[in-house]
Residue frames as qw, qx, qy, qz and C-alpha x, y, z in Angstrom:
[[0.013, -0.033, -0.592, -0.805, 96.78, 106.21, 113.03],
 [0.345, 0.451, 0.660, -0.492, 93.19, 107.31, 112.77],
 [0.423, 0.484, 0.677, 0.359, 90.93, 107.32, 109.74],
 [0.081, 0.955, 0.260, -0.113, 89.94, 111.00, 110.11],
 [0.293, -0.739, 0.381, 0.471, 93.61, 112.09, 109.99],
 [0.479, -0.001, 0.741, 0.471, 94.14, 109.86, 106.96],
 [0.319, 0.726, 0.590, 0.153, 91.18, 111.35, 105.18],
 [0.069, -0.946, -0.002, 0.318, 92.46, 114.87, 105.87],
 [0.376, -0.506, 0.576, 0.520, 95.80, 113.95, 104.34],
 [0.449, 0.306, 0.765, 0.346, 94.12, 112.46, 101.33],
 [0.203, 0.900, 0.385, -0.024, 92.02, 115.56, 100.76],
 [0.184, -0.864, 0.242, 0.402, 95.25, 117.65, 100.98],
 [0.316, -0.430, 0.703, 0.471, 97.06, 115.49, 98.44],
 [0.219, 0.223, 0.862, 0.400, 94.36, 114.22, 96.02],
 [0.275, 0.272, 0.040, -0.921, 92.04, 116.56, 94.19],
 [0.440, 0.046, -0.689, -0.574, 90.52, 114.13, 91.73],
 [0.629, -0.180, 0.404, -0.639, 87.31, 112.91, 93.36],
 [0.914, 0.179, -0.267, -0.247, 87.24, 109.75, 91.24],
 [0.499, 0.365, -0.691, 0.374, 90.64, 108.84, 92.65],
 [0.293, -0.305, 0.566, -0.708, 89.34, 109.49, 96.16],
 [0.850, 0.001, 0.071, -0.523, 86.35, 107.20, 95.43],
 [0.777, 0.329, -0.534, 0.041, 88.75, 104.56, 94.15],
 [0.201, 0.358, -0.720, 0.560, 90.70, 104.78, 97.39],
 [0.553, -0.161, 0.415, -0.705, 87.46, 104.51, 99.46],
 [0.909, 0.139, -0.187, -0.346, 86.38, 101.48, 97.40],
 [0.626, 0.338, -0.660, 0.243, 89.72, 99.79, 97.94],
 [0.179, -0.317, 0.625, -0.691, 89.39, 100.50, 101.67],
 [0.776, -0.055, 0.180, -0.602, 85.93, 98.85, 101.72],
 [0.882, 0.237, -0.395, -0.103, 87.26, 95.76, 99.88],
 [0.393, 0.400, -0.692, 0.454, 90.28, 95.51, 102.11],
 [0.427, -0.281, 0.503, -0.697, 88.11, 95.72, 105.22],
 [0.903, 0.058, -0.013, -0.427, 85.90, 92.93, 103.88],
 [0.745, 0.365, -0.545, 0.123, 88.93, 90.86, 103.11],
 [0.039, 0.416, -0.689, 0.592, 90.34, 91.37, 106.61],
 [0.675, -0.162, 0.343, -0.633, 87.05, 90.22, 108.09],
 [0.914, 0.230, -0.222, -0.250, 86.98, 87.18, 105.81],
 [0.737, 0.351, -0.506, 0.278, 90.54, 86.20, 106.56],
 [0.719, -0.611, -0.275, 0.184, 90.60, 87.03, 110.23],
 [0.555, 0.202, -0.092, 0.801, 93.05, 89.92, 109.87],
 [0.175, -0.487, -0.351, 0.781, 93.22, 93.39, 111.39],
 [0.303, 0.750, 0.558, 0.186, 90.35, 95.25, 109.68],
 [0.070, -0.956, -0.030, 0.282, 91.64, 98.75, 110.64],
 [0.380, -0.534, 0.538, 0.531, 95.17, 98.13, 109.37],
 [0.440, 0.229, 0.755, 0.429, 93.92, 96.56, 106.17],
 [0.205, 0.844, 0.495, 0.018, 91.31, 99.20, 105.59],
 [0.131, -0.917, 0.103, 0.363, 93.67, 102.08, 106.11],
 [0.449, -0.275, 0.646, 0.553, 96.21, 100.48, 103.82],
 [0.367, 0.496, 0.701, 0.357, 93.62, 100.36, 101.08],
 [0.032, 0.946, 0.295, -0.132, 92.53, 103.91, 101.74],
 [0.260, -0.830, 0.274, 0.411, 96.13, 105.24, 101.62],
 [0.782, 0.016, 0.493, 0.380, 97.54, 103.16, 98.76],
 [0.485, 0.545, 0.351, 0.587, 97.30, 105.92, 96.06],
 [0.276, -0.858, -0.213, 0.377, 97.84, 108.95, 98.30],
 [0.331, -0.553, 0.344, 0.683, 100.83, 110.05, 96.13],
 [0.582, 0.415, 0.624, 0.316, 99.32, 109.53, 92.65],
 [0.246, 0.939, 0.184, 0.154, 98.80, 113.28, 91.91],
 [0.363, -0.849, 0.296, 0.243, 102.03, 114.27, 93.70],
 [0.552, -0.254, 0.672, 0.423, 103.98, 111.93, 91.38],
 [0.415, 0.532, -0.223, -0.703, 101.95, 113.10, 88.37],
 [0.932, 0.239, 0.093, -0.257, 101.28, 109.46, 87.47],
 [0.337, 0.661, -0.670, 0.031, 104.98, 108.64, 87.19],
 [0.950, -0.210, -0.146, -0.182, 104.86, 104.96, 87.89],
 [0.688, 0.277, -0.470, 0.478, 108.64, 104.81, 88.52],
 [0.054, 0.310, -0.471, 0.824, 108.02, 106.98, 91.60],
 [0.652, -0.345, -0.123, -0.664, 104.41, 106.21, 92.50],
 [0.881, -0.378, -0.269, -0.094, 104.01, 104.23, 95.72],
 [0.615, 0.103, -0.373, 0.688, 107.60, 105.02, 96.86],
 [0.074, -0.324, 0.170, -0.928, 106.46, 108.49, 97.93],
 [0.679, -0.407, -0.299, -0.533, 103.13, 106.94, 99.09],
 [0.804, -0.222, -0.481, 0.269, 104.96, 104.52, 101.42],
 [0.364, 0.110, -0.332, 0.863, 106.98, 107.44, 102.84],
 [0.307, -0.381, -0.054, -0.870, 103.86, 109.60, 103.31],
 [0.776, -0.402, -0.378, -0.305, 102.03, 106.82, 105.12],
 [0.681, -0.110, -0.488, 0.535, 104.97, 106.28, 107.46],
 [0.101, 0.235, -0.186, 0.949, 104.81, 109.98, 108.28],
 [0.560, -0.387, -0.198, -0.705, 101.12, 109.54, 109.11],
 [0.510, -0.403, 0.614, -0.447, 101.99, 106.75, 111.51],
 [0.918, 0.176, -0.208, -0.288, 101.55, 103.71, 109.36],
 [0.789, -0.409, 0.446, 0.105, 103.36, 100.54, 110.28],
 [0.041, -0.519, 0.711, 0.473, 106.18, 99.27, 108.14],
 [0.376, 0.212, 0.900, 0.069, 103.87, 96.41, 107.14],
 [0.370, 0.787, 0.412, -0.272, 101.40, 98.89, 105.72],
 [0.094, 0.814, -0.347, -0.457, 104.11, 100.90, 103.94],
 [0.255, -0.281, 0.856, 0.351, 105.52, 97.77, 102.39],
 [0.432, 0.472, 0.768, -0.011, 102.11, 96.71, 101.06],
 [0.274, 0.889, 0.125, -0.344, 101.68, 100.21, 99.54],
 [0.087, -0.674, 0.594, 0.429, 105.15, 100.10, 98.04],
 [0.257, -0.124, 0.915, 0.286, 104.76, 96.63, 96.42],
 [0.534, 0.558, 0.567, -0.288, 101.28, 97.26, 95.01],
 [0.434, 0.827, -0.229, -0.275, 103.17, 98.98, 92.17],
 [0.947, -0.030, 0.253, 0.197, 104.98, 96.04, 90.60],
 [0.497, 0.817, -0.142, 0.258, 107.20, 98.50, 88.68],
 [0.221, -0.824, 0.473, -0.220, 109.51, 98.64, 91.72],
 [0.671, 0.271, -0.689, 0.044, 110.17, 94.91, 91.76],
 [0.244, -0.353, 0.678, -0.596, 109.44, 94.67, 95.48],
 [0.342, -0.119, -0.916, -0.171, 108.05, 91.16, 96.18],
 [0.627, -0.409, -0.062, -0.661, 104.66, 90.63, 97.79],
 [0.262, 0.229, -0.876, 0.333, 105.34, 88.68, 100.93],
 [0.190, 0.117, 0.725, -0.652, 102.45, 89.10, 103.36],
 [0.171, 0.543, 0.818, 0.083, 98.79, 88.52, 102.99],
 [0.040, 0.812, 0.215, -0.541, 98.34, 92.26, 103.27],
 [0.114, -0.465, 0.542, 0.690, 100.70, 92.77, 100.35],
 [0.095, 0.116, 0.899, 0.411, 98.85, 90.26, 98.22],
 [0.103, 0.675, 0.693, -0.233, 95.40, 91.45, 99.26],
 [0.071, 0.762, 0.020, -0.643, 96.09, 95.09, 98.26],
 [0.118, -0.311, 0.695, 0.638, 97.60, 93.99, 94.98],
 [0.050, 0.296, 0.896, 0.327, 94.44, 92.13, 93.90],
 [0.014, 0.725, 0.592, -0.351, 91.90, 94.56, 95.46],
 [0.065, -0.525, 0.126, 0.839, 93.25, 97.68, 93.79],
 [0.126, 0.095, -0.634, -0.757, 92.20, 96.79, 90.19],
 [0.031, -0.399, -0.916, 0.026, 88.98, 95.12, 91.34],
 [0.080, 0.601, 0.384, -0.696, 87.45, 98.49, 92.18],
 [0.176, 0.408, -0.388, -0.807, 87.71, 99.65, 88.57],
 [0.145, -0.098, -0.919, -0.352, 86.11, 96.47, 87.21],
 [0.056, -0.530, -0.799, 0.279, 83.18, 96.74, 89.61],
 [0.059, 0.583, 0.124, -0.801, 82.76, 100.48, 89.02],
 [0.179, 0.243, -0.601, -0.740, 82.67, 100.00, 85.28],
 [0.121, -0.278, -0.943, -0.140, 80.10, 97.17, 85.65],
 [0.013, 0.626, 0.595, -0.504, 77.87, 99.50, 87.67],
 [0.080, 0.521, -0.112, -0.842, 78.28, 102.42, 85.21],
 [0.164, 0.066, -0.747, -0.641, 77.02, 100.41, 82.23],
 [0.014, 0.466, 0.866, -0.178, 73.82, 99.55, 84.05],
 [0.016, 0.685, 0.475, 0.552, 70.82, 101.71, 83.13],
 [0.433, -0.868, -0.231, -0.078, 70.58, 103.13, 86.64],
 [0.429, 0.623, -0.404, 0.516, 74.39, 103.42, 86.98],
 [0.557, -0.619, 0.317, -0.454, 74.10, 102.09, 90.54],
 [0.166, 0.341, -0.912, 0.156, 75.76, 99.31, 92.53],
 [0.595, -0.106, 0.467, -0.646, 72.48, 98.35, 94.29],
 [0.900, 0.176, 0.216, -0.335, 71.34, 95.77, 91.81],
 [0.405, 0.639, -0.646, -0.099, 74.71, 94.72, 90.48],
 [0.974, -0.169, 0.115, -0.098, 75.25, 90.95, 90.61],
 [0.446, -0.585, 0.617, 0.279, 78.66, 89.39, 90.97],
 [0.699, 0.240, 0.640, 0.208, 77.80, 87.09, 88.04],
 [0.424, 0.887, 0.178, 0.039, 77.39, 90.15, 85.81],
 [0.120, -0.887, 0.427, 0.131, 80.82, 91.44, 86.81],
 [0.608, -0.253, 0.719, 0.222, 82.37, 88.00, 86.18],
 [0.653, 0.550, 0.496, 0.157, 80.74, 87.81, 82.74],
 [0.254, 0.967, -0.035, 0.010, 81.98, 91.33, 81.86],
 [0.426, -0.726, 0.498, 0.209, 85.48, 90.52, 83.14],
 [0.738, 0.067, 0.608, 0.285, 85.85, 87.98, 80.32],
 [0.499, 0.808, 0.220, 0.221, 85.57, 90.80, 77.73],
 [0.668, -0.114, -0.025, 0.735, 89.11, 92.17, 77.37],
 [0.159, 0.475, 0.207, 0.840, 87.91, 95.52, 76.07],
 [0.461, -0.765, -0.331, -0.304, 85.65, 96.09, 79.09],
 [0.491, -0.852, 0.175, -0.043, 87.34, 98.11, 81.79],
 [0.814, 0.451, -0.258, 0.258, 90.67, 97.40, 80.09],
 [0.103, 0.691, -0.475, 0.536, 92.60, 99.17, 82.80],
 [0.729, -0.440, 0.368, -0.374, 91.43, 96.69, 85.43],
 [0.307, 0.480, -0.818, -0.081, 94.16, 94.08, 85.17],
 [0.903, -0.156, -0.148, -0.372, 92.44, 90.70, 85.35],
 [0.738, 0.213, -0.556, 0.316, 95.77, 88.95, 86.05],
 [0.054, 0.332, -0.525, 0.782, 96.26, 91.09, 89.14],
 [0.678, -0.252, 0.088, -0.685, 92.65, 90.46, 90.27],
 [0.909, 0.027, -0.385, -0.154, 93.18, 86.71, 89.83],
 [0.388, 0.346, -0.684, 0.512, 96.04, 86.75, 92.29],
 [0.611, -0.425, 0.205, -0.635, 93.27, 86.57, 94.92],
 [0.934, -0.030, -0.351, -0.053, 94.07, 82.87, 94.79],
 [0.499, 0.348, -0.547, 0.575, 97.27, 83.73, 96.70],
 [0.225, -0.262, 0.506, -0.791, 95.15, 84.73, 99.67],
 [0.143, 0.101, 0.961, -0.212, 92.90, 81.71, 99.41],
 [0.478, 0.498, 0.362, -0.626, 89.94, 83.11, 97.46],
 [0.498, 0.343, 0.697, 0.386, 88.50, 81.90, 94.15],
 [0.116, 0.135, 0.330, 0.927, 87.94, 84.54, 91.45],
 [0.328, -0.545, -0.570, -0.520, 84.11, 84.44, 91.76],
 [0.554, -0.608, -0.495, 0.280, 84.20, 84.51, 95.53],
 [0.388, -0.241, -0.054, 0.888, 86.51, 87.56, 95.43],
 [0.056, -0.294, -0.398, -0.867, 84.24, 89.38, 92.99],
 [0.460, -0.630, -0.594, -0.198, 81.22, 88.65, 95.26],
 [0.541, -0.517, -0.337, 0.571, 83.09, 89.99, 98.25],
 [0.283, -0.077, 0.137, 0.946, 84.13, 93.09, 96.36],
 [0.184, -0.474, -0.536, -0.674, 80.67, 93.85, 95.03],
 [0.522, -0.657, -0.543, 0.035, 79.14, 93.49, 98.49],
 [0.495, -0.401, -0.194, 0.746, 81.82, 95.73, 100.07],
 [0.111, 0.062, 0.244, 0.961, 81.36, 98.46, 97.51],
 [0.310, -0.576, -0.599, -0.462, 77.57, 98.20, 97.75],
 [0.518, -0.598, -0.496, 0.358, 77.97, 98.88, 101.46],
 [0.248, -0.539, -0.038, 0.804, 79.47, 102.33, 100.70],
 [0.380, 0.510, 0.601, 0.484, 77.60, 103.02, 97.42],
 [0.041, -0.957, -0.287, 0.027, 76.39, 106.42, 98.65],
 [0.407, -0.741, 0.261, 0.467, 79.95, 107.59, 99.35],
 [0.464, -0.097, 0.645, 0.600, 80.98, 106.38, 95.94],
 [0.351, 0.436, -0.109, -0.821, 78.09, 108.08, 94.17],
 [0.334, 0.128, -0.827, -0.434, 76.92, 104.77, 92.82]]
């Protein structure tokens, strides 16, 4: 599996550029997590990049989303471990999160939305000056980035990270690709 081939497939299946940016942000956070936890950075990054490849094909139908995604990633050459993580990131299917990869994707996915929202309320709408402490403070407001499930983000404890530490890692990871994200 190579990243270029994965990006081609994403471009063929996902038109919404904000969704593509979300997938790129998830990839960045997953790569940072892999480095922190001593895991395979390529495998983890590509899993993050691919996790929502089917969202437009399934028209947002959560009862199907990620089942098709897991199948599409297998066709692209993903390992069964990667496909399982993609399948279980949608808890609607009732597939348990067993591996660190499964658990990492589950908590990284909603974190991108929280960080993006925190950047977008800044006067410059940029990630560059965003502090993790600001994201943590905003995360306590239930109405702020309401779609970013705090309970899912907090499952970072299952991979050995504290909430604040995870936010810090996520902010730094996304700042590293800020240009690609348009932030």
